[in-house]
PAZAPA-4460 file (N, C-alpha, C; in steps of 0.05 Angstrom, whole numbers, plus 32768, in hexadecimal, padded with zeros to 4 digits):
% residues 216
    n_x    n_y    n_z   ca_x   ca_y   ca_z    c_x    c_y    c_z   seq   type   mol
   8A17   822B   86CE   8A0F   8239   86E6   89F1   8234   86EF     1      M     A
   89EC   8230   8707   89CF   8229   8710   89C3   8244   8712     2      K     A
   89AB   8246   8704   8999   825D   8704   898B   8260   871F     3      L     A
   8986   8279   8729   8977   827B   8740   895B   8275   873D     4      P     A
   894F   826B   8755   8932   8266   8753   8923   8281   8753     5      D     A
   8909   8281   8747   88FB   8296   8747   88EC   829A   8760     6      Y     A
   88E7   82B4   8769   88D9   82B8   8781   88C2   82CE   8777     7      E     A
   88AB   82C6   877D   8893   82D5   8776   888D   82E9   878C     8      I     A
   888C   8303   8786   8888   8319   8798   886E   8327   8791     9      I     A
   885D   832A   87A3   8844   833A   879D   8847   8355   87AA    10      K     A
   8843   8369   8799   8848   8385   87A3   882D   8390   87A8    11      W     A
   8825   838C   87C3   880A   8397   87CA   880F   83AF   87DE    12      D     A
   87F9   83B8   87ED   87FD   83CF   87FF   880B   83C9   8819    13      L     A
   8814   83AF   881C   8825   83A9   8833   8842   83AC   882B    14      K     A
   8846   83A5   8810   8861   83A7   8804   8867   83C4   87FC    15      K     A
   8852   83D3   87F3   8856   83EF   87ED   8840   83FF   87F6    16      F     A
   8842   840A   8810   882E   841C   881E   8828   8433   880C    17      P     A
   8810   843C   880D   8808   8454   87FE   8818   846C   8804    18      L     A
   881F   846E   881E   8830   8487   8826   884A   848A   8817    19      E     A
   8851   8476   8807   886E   8478   87FB   886B   848C   87E5    20      K     A
   8852   848F   87D6   8851   849F   87BF   8836   84AB   87BC    21      S     A
   8835   84C7   87BA   881C   84D5   87B7   880F   84CD   879B    22      I     A
   881E   84C7   8787   8815   84BC   876E   8804   84A3   8773    23      W     A
   8812   8493   877E   8803   8476   8783   87EB   8479   8795    24      V     A
   87EE   8489   87AA   87D5   848F   87BE   87BC   8498   87AC    25      R     A
   87C2   84AE   879B   87AB   84B9   878F   879F   84AA   877B    26      Q     A
   87B3   849A   876A   87A6   8487   8756   8797   8471   8765    27      A     A
   87A1   8467   877A   8793   8451   878A   8778   845B   8794    28      Y     A
   8777   8473   879F   8760   847C   87AC   8748   8480   8796    29      E     A
   8752   8487   877D   873F   848B   8767   873A   8470   875A    30      R     A
   8743   845D   8765   8740   8442   8759   874C   843D   873D    31      K     A
   8762   844D   8737   876F   844C   871C   8788   843B   8724    32      K     A
   8782   8424   8727   8798   8410   8730   87B1   840D   871D    33      Y     A
   87A9   840E   8703   87BE   840A   86EF   87D3   841F   86F0    34      A     A
   87CC   8438   86F7   87DE   844E   86FA   87EF   844E   8714    35      F     A
   87E5   8442   872A   87F2   843D   8741   8808   8428   8739    36      A     A
   8800   8413   872C   8812   83FD   8726   8829   8407   8714    37      A     A
   8824   841C   8705   8839   8427   86F3   8850   8432   8703    38      D     A
   884A   843E   8719   8862   8446   872C   886C   8430   8738    39      Y     A
   885C   841F   8747   8866   840A   8757   8878   83F7   8746    40      I     A
   8873   83F0   872F   8884   83DD   8720   889E   83E9   871C    41      R     A
   88A2   8403   8717   88BB   8411   8714   88CB   8412   872C    42      L     A
   88BC   8417   8743   88C8   8419   875E   88D5   83FB   8766    43      Y     A
   88C2   83E8   875F   88CD   83CC   8766   88E6   83C4   8754    44      A     A
   88E5   83CA   873B   88FD   83C3   872D   8915   83D4   8733    45      L     A
   8914   83ED   873A   8929   83FD   8741   8935   83F4   875C    46      V     A
   8924   83EE   876F   892E   83E7   878A   8936   83CB   878F    47      T     A
   8927   83B9   8781   892C   839C   8786   8934   838D   876B    48      E     A
   892F   8398   8756   8933   8388   873C   8922   8370   8739    49      G     A
   8926   8361   8722   8916   8348   871E   8906   834C   8705    50      G     A
   88F2   833C   8702   88E0   833C   86EB   88C6   8345   86F4    51      I     A
   88BB   835C   86E9   88A3   8364   86EE   888D   8359   86DB    52      Y     A
   8876   8350   86E4   8862   8344   86D2   8848   8351   86DA    53      L     A
   8838   835D   86C7   881B   8365   86CD   880D   834B   86D4    54      D     A
   87F8   834E   86E2   87E5   8338   86EB   87D8   832A   86D4    55      S     A
   87D7   8338   86BC   87CB   832C   86A5   87E0   8324   8690    56      D     A
   87F9   831D   869B   880D   8310   8689   880D   82F1   868B    57      V     A
   880E   82E7   8673   8811   82C8   8672   882F   82C3   866C    58      E     A
   883A   82B4   867A   8856   82AB   8676   8857   8293   8667    59      V     A
   8865   8291   8651   8865   8278   8640   887D   8267   8643    60      L     A
   8893   8275   864A   88AC   8266   8651   88BE   8275   8666    61      K     A
   88D0   8266   866F   88E3   8272   8683   88F3   828A   8678    62      T     A
   88F9   829D   868A   890C   82B4   8680   8929   82AF   8686    63      F     A
   8931   8294   868E   894B   828E   8696   8960   8297   8683    64      D     A
   895B   8294   8669   896F   829C   8656   8970   82BB   864F    65      D     A
   8963   82C9   865E   8965   82E7   865E   8972   82F3   8677    66      L     A
   8974   82E1   868C   897E   82EC   86A5   899B   82F5   86A5    67      L     A
   89A9   82F0   8692   89C5   82FC   8690   89C5   831A   8688    68      H     A
   89AE   8325   867D   89AC   833E   8674   89A7   8351   868D    69      L     A
   89B0   8369   868A   89AB   837B   86A2   898D   8385   86A0    70      P     A
   8981   8383   868D   8965   8387   8689   8958   837E   866F    71      F     A
   8940   837B   866E   8934   8372   8655   8917   837E   8653    72      F     A
   8913   838B   863C   88F7   8397   8635   88F5   8392   8616    73      I     A
   88DB   8397   8611   88D5   8398   85F2   88C2   83AC   85E9    74      C     A
   88C0   83AF   85CF   88AE   83C3   85C4   8891   83BA   85C9    75      K     A
   8881   83CF   85D0   8864   83C4   85D2   8857   83C3   85B6    76      E     A
   8845   83AF   85B7   8836   83A9   859A   8823   83BF   8595    77      N     A
   882C   83D8   8595   881D   83F0   858E   8830   8405   858A    78      S     A
   8826   841E   8581   8839   8436   857D   883F   8443   8599    79      P     A
   8838   843A   85AE   8836   8448   85C7   8853   844B   85D4    80      Q     A
   8864   8433   85D1   887F   8434   85DD   8888   8419   85E5    81      G     A
   8890   8418   85FE   889E   83FF   860A   8888   83EE   8619    82      V     A
   888A   83D5   8614   8877   83C4   8621   887E   83C1   8640    83      E     A
   886A   83CA   8650   886F   83CF   866D   8864   83B7   867E    84      A     A
   8859   83A3   8672   884C   838F   8682   8864   8377   8688    85      A     A
   8876   8376   8679   888D   8364   867F   88A6   8372   867D    86      T     A
   88B5   8376   8694   88CF   8384   8696   88E1   8375   86A8    87      I     A
   88F9   8370   86A1   890D   8364   86B1   8923   8378   86B4    88      G     A
   892E   8379   86CD   8945   838D   86D0   8951   8388   86EB    89      A     A
   896C   838C   86EB   897A   838E   8703   8972   83A6   8714    90      E     A
   8975   83A6   8730   8970   83BB   8742   8983   83D3   873A    91      A     A
   8977   83EB   8738   8987   8404   8734   898E   8406   8717    92      G     A
   897F   83FB   8704   8982   83FF   86E7   897F   841C   86E3    93      T     A
   8991   8428   86D2   8990   8446   86D0   8978   8451   86C2    94      S     A
   8972   8444   86AB   895B   844F   869E   893F   844B   86AE    95      W     A
   893E   8436   86BD   8925   8433   86CF   8925   844A   86E4    96      L     A
   893E   8452   86ED   893E   8467   8701   8935   8481   86F4    97      I     A
   893D   8486   86DC   8933   849F   86CF   8913   849E   86CA    98      K     A
   8909   8486   86C5   88ED   8484   86C0   88DE   8488   86DC    99      C     A
   88E9   847D   86F2   88DD   8481   870A   88DF   849F   8713   100      L     A
   88F3   84AC   870A   88F6   84CA   8711   88E0   84DB   8702   101      E     A
   88D6   84CF   86EF   88C1   84DF   86E1   88AB   84E4   86F3   102      Y     A
   88A5   84D4   8706   888F   84D7   871B   8896   84E9   8732   103      Y     A
   88AE   84F1   8735   88B7   8505   8748   88A6   851D   8749   104      N     A
   889C   8525   8761   888C   853F   8763   8874   853C   8752   105      E     A
   886B   8527   8747   8853   8524   8736   883C   8517   8748   106      K     A
   8824   8521   8742   880B   8518   874F   87FB   850C   8738   107      T     A
   87EB   84F7   8741   87D8   84EA   872D   87C2   84FC   8726   108      F     A
   87BA   850C   8738   87A6   8522   8736   87B3   853E   8736   109      V     A
   87B3   854B   8720   87C0   8565   8720   87AF   857C   872D   110      D     A
   87B7   8594   872D   87AF   85A9   873C   8791   85B0   8733   111      S     A
   878B   85AA   8719   8771   85B0   870E   875D   8598   8713   112      S     A
   8768   8583   8720   8757   856A   8727   8757   8558   870F   113      G     A
   8769   855A   86FB   876C   8548   86E3   877C   8531   86EA   114      K     A
   8774   8519   86E4   8784   8501   86E6   879A   84FF   86D0   115      E     A
   87B3   84F7   86D9   87C8   84F5   86C5   87C8   84D7   86B9   116      Q     A
   87BE   84D2   86A3   87BA   84B7   8699   87CC   84B1   8682   117      T     A
   87E3   84BD   867F   87F6   84B5   866C   87FD   8496   8672   118      A     A
   87FE   8487   865C   8802   8469   8660   8821   8464   8662   119      V     A
   8827   8452   8674   8843   844B   867B   8854   8444   8662   120      L     A
   884B   8435   864C   885C   842F   8636   8869   844B   8628   121      P     A
   8855   845F   8627   8860   8478   8619   8872   8488   862F   122      S     A
   886C   8486   864A   887C   8493   865C   8898   8487   865C   123      I     A
   889A   846D   865A   88B4   845F   8659   88C3   8466   863F   124      L     A
   88B5   8467   8629   88C1   846F   8611   88CD   848C   8611   125      Q     A
   88BD   849D   861C   88C5   84B9   861D   88DD   84BE   8630   126      D     A
   88DC   84B0   8647   88F1   84B4   865A   890A   84A8   8652   127      C     A
   890A   8491   8644   8921   8483   863A   892D   8495   8623   128      I     A
   891C   849E   8611   8923   84AF   85FB   8932   84C9   8604   129      S     A
   892B   84D6   8617   8936   84EE   8622   8951   84EA   8630   130      R     A
   8956   84D2   863B   896E   84CF   864A   8981   84BB   863F   131      N     A
   897B   84A9   862B   8989   8495   8621   8986   8491   8604   132      F     A
   8997   8482   85F7   8995   847A   85DA   8984   8460   85DC   133      D     A
   896D   845D   85CA   895F   8444   85C7   8968   8434   85AF   134      I     A
   896F   841B   85B4   8978   8409   859B   8964   83F1   859C   135      C     A
   8957   83F0   8587   8943   83D9   8582   8955   83C2   8576   136      Y     A
   8953   83AD   8584   8964   8396   857C   8950   837D   8575   137      I     A
   895C   836A   8567   894A   8354   855C   894D   833B   856E   138      D     A
   8960   8339   8581   8964   8325   8592   8976   832B   85A9   139      S     A
   8975   831C   85C0   8987   8324   85D7   89A4   8321   85D0   140      P     A
   89AC   8312   85BA   89C7   8311   85B2   89D2   832C   85AA   141      L     A
   89C0   833E   85A2   89CB   8358   8598   89CE   836C   85B1   142      E     A
   89C5   8363   85C9   89C7   8375   85E1   89E5   837A   85E9   143      F     A
   89ED   8393   85ED   8A09   839B   85F5   8A03   83AA   860E   144      N     A
   8A12   83A5   8621   8A10   83B6   863B   8A1C   83D1   8636   145      V     A
   8A0C   83E6   8636   8A14   8401   8632   8A02   8412   8642   146      N     A
   8A0D   8421   8654   89FD   8432   8667   89EE   8447   865A   147      K     A
   89F4   844F   8643   89E8   8465   8634   89D2   845A   8620   148      N     A
   89CF   8440   861E   89BE   8435   860A   89A7   8421   8616   149      T     A
   898E   8423   860E   897D   8411   8618   8973   83FE   8601   150      V     A
   8976   83E5   8605   8974   83D3   85EF   8956   83C7   85EF   151      F     A
   8945   83C9   85DC   892B   83C0   85DA   8925   83A9   85C9   152      V     A
   8919   8393   85D2   8917   837C   85C1   88FE   8380   85B1   153      L     A
   88FA   836E   859D   88E2   8370   858D   88C9   8368   859B   154      P     A
   88B0   8372   8592   8898   8370   85A2   888E   8353   85A5   155      M     A
   8898   8341   8595   888F   8324   8599   889B   8317   85B3   156      D     A
   88AE   8323   85BF   88BB   8318   85D6   88A6   8319   85ED   157      Y     A
   889A   8331   85F5   8887   8333   860A   886E   8342   8602   158      F     A
   886B   8347   85EA   8855   8356   85E3   8848   834C   85C8   159      S     A
   8841   8333   85C7   8834   8328   85AD   8819   832D   85A7   160      P     A
   880B   833C   85B9   87EF   8341   85B3   87ED   835D   85A6   161      K     A
   87DF   835E   858F   87DD   8378   8581   87C9   8389   858F   162      N     A
   87D2   83A4   8593   87C1   83B4   85A1   87A7   83BC   8595   163      Y     A
   87A5   83BB   857B   878C   83C3   856B   877A   83AA   8567   164      V     A
   8788   8396   855B   8778   8380   8550   8774   8369   8569   165      T     A
   8784   836D   857D   8785   8359   8593   878F   833D   858A   166      K     A
   879A   833C   8574   87A2   8321   856A   87BD   831D   8577   167      K     A
   87C2   8303   857F   87DB   82F9   858C   87EA   82EA   8579   168      I     A
   8805   82F2   8573   8816   82E5   8560   882D   82DA   8573   169      V     A
   882E   82C2   8579   8845   82B4   8587   8859   82AB   8575   170      I     A
   8873   82B1   857B   8889   82A8   856E   889C   8299   8581   171      T     A
   88B3   828D   8576   88C5   8280   8588   88D3   8290   859A   172      E     A
   88CF   82AB   8596   88DC   82BF   85A9   88C9   82C5   85C0   173      N     A
   88B2   82BD   85BD   889C   82CA   85D4   88A0   82BB   85ED   174      T     A
   88A5   82CC   8602   88A6   82C4   861E   888C   82C9   862E   175      Y     A
   887E   82DC   8626   8868   82E4   8636   8853   82F3   8625   176      S     A
   8839   82F2   862D   8823   8301   861E   8816   8314   8635   177      I     A
   8813   832D   862A   8803   833E   8639   87E8   833F   862F   178      H     A
   87D5   8332   863E   87B9   8332   863A   87A9   834A   8641   179      H     A
   87AF   8360   8638   87A6   8379   8642   8787   837D   8637   180      F     A
   8778   838B   8645   875C   8390   863C   8757   83AD   863D   181      A     A
   8768   83BD   864D   8762   83DB   864D   874A   83E2   865A   182      G     A
   8740   83D1   866D   8728   83D8   867B   8727   83F1   868B   183      T     A
   8740   83FC   8694   8742   8413   86A2   873D   842C   8694   184      W     A
   873C   842B   8678   873A   8442   8668   871B   844B   8666   185      Q     A
   8716   8465   8667   86FC   846F   8661   86F4   8468   8645   186      P     A
   86D9   8466   863E   86CF   8460   8625   86D9   8473   860F   187      G     A
   86DA   848D   8613   86E3   84A1   85FF   8700   849B   85F8   188      W     A
   8712   8492   860A   872E   848E   8605   8730   8474   85F4   189      K     A
   8720   845F   85FC   8722   8446   85ED   871A   844E   85CF   190      K     A
   8705   845B   85CB   86FF   8463   85AF   8714   8472   85A1   191      T     A
   871F   8486   85AF   8735   8497   85A3   874D   8484   859C   192      L     A
   8755   8473   85AF   876D   8460   85A9   8767   844E   8593   193      L     A
   874C   8445   8591   8746   8433   857B   874B   8440   8560   194      Y     A
   8746   845B   855F   874A   8468   8545   8767   8472   8543   195      L     A
   8773   847B   8558   878F   8485   8558   87A5   8474   8551   196      W     A
   87A1   845B   855D   87B8   8446   8558   87B9   8441   853C   197      V     A
   87A4   8438   852E   87A8   8430   850F   87B1   844A   8500   198      P     A
   87A9   8462   8507   87B1   8479   84FA   87D0   847F   84FD   199      F     A
   87D7   847A   851A   87F5   847F   851E   8806   8469   850E   200      S     A
   87FB   8452   850A   880A   843B   84FE   880E   8442   84DE   201      I     A
   87F7   844B   84D3   87F6   8455   84B5   8806   846D   84B0   202      K     A
   8803   8482   84C2   880F   849B   84BE   8821   84A2   84D6   203      F     A
   883A   8494   84D9   8849   8498   84F2   8852   84B3   84F6   204      P     A
   885E   84BE   84DF   8868   84DB   84E2   8854   84EE   84EA   205      R     A
   883D   84ED   84DD   8829   84FF   84E2   881E   84FF   84FF   206      L     A
   881B   84E4   8507   8814   84DE   8522   8826   84E8   8538   207      A     A
   8841   84E5   8530   8856   84EF   8543   8854   8510   8546   208      A     A
   8850   851C   852D   884C   8538   852C   8837   8543   853D   209      W     A
   8820   8535   853A   8806   853D   8548   8809   8538   8567   210      L     A
   8817   8522   856E   881C   851E   858A   882C   8533   8596   211      K     A
   8841   8539   8588   8853   854F   8592   8844   856B   8593   212      Q     A
   8833   8570   8582   8824   8588   8582   880F   858A   859A   213      K     A
   8805   8573   859F   87F1   8571   85B6   87FF   8573   85D0   214      I     A
   8816   8566   85D4   8826   8566   85EB   8830   8580   85F1   215      S     A
   8835   8591   85DE   8841   85AD   85E0   8828   85C0   85E5   216      N     A
***
């Protein structure tokens, strides 16, 4: 079967006017473009489907042998959740619809003037966990089409760069590299994450308990 040609689509303000979402408009006006992009990528995948790539993603090889799957994602190389910089999905994918619904009636700036800066990997993880079963698989061969289950590939597929050490470990499975820098984060949060991530790796149960207590 002949595979389709790729078409590169730039999602800018002509493709997605600010009036479409108050979340996007507020994030854009405050120059927090990463959070505007969080919503727009989900909207793009839900409405048109395709392969979403952050602008700091390096593609190492073609995604052709994954295109038979209804979607593909991997675990982020950190304790935060699902890698959000490379996502492939058919239009109307149910778990992406649920993730997009997370933003319904939400504003980027709340009533007290505080910005809502939860990172998308953790939002994806939480939304999926609340509505579907998550199955971590070792390869695409283990993917089974099941409307109630979201299959997540290992981190080396699209997230080979370690969040803490910044070391990149490429394997034969690696399709893309997310060359993140986290420049959008304030200094205090960078410092907190620098301490929190190693702690959560070493003490995952305690970290999960603390995270739940804080969120409640």
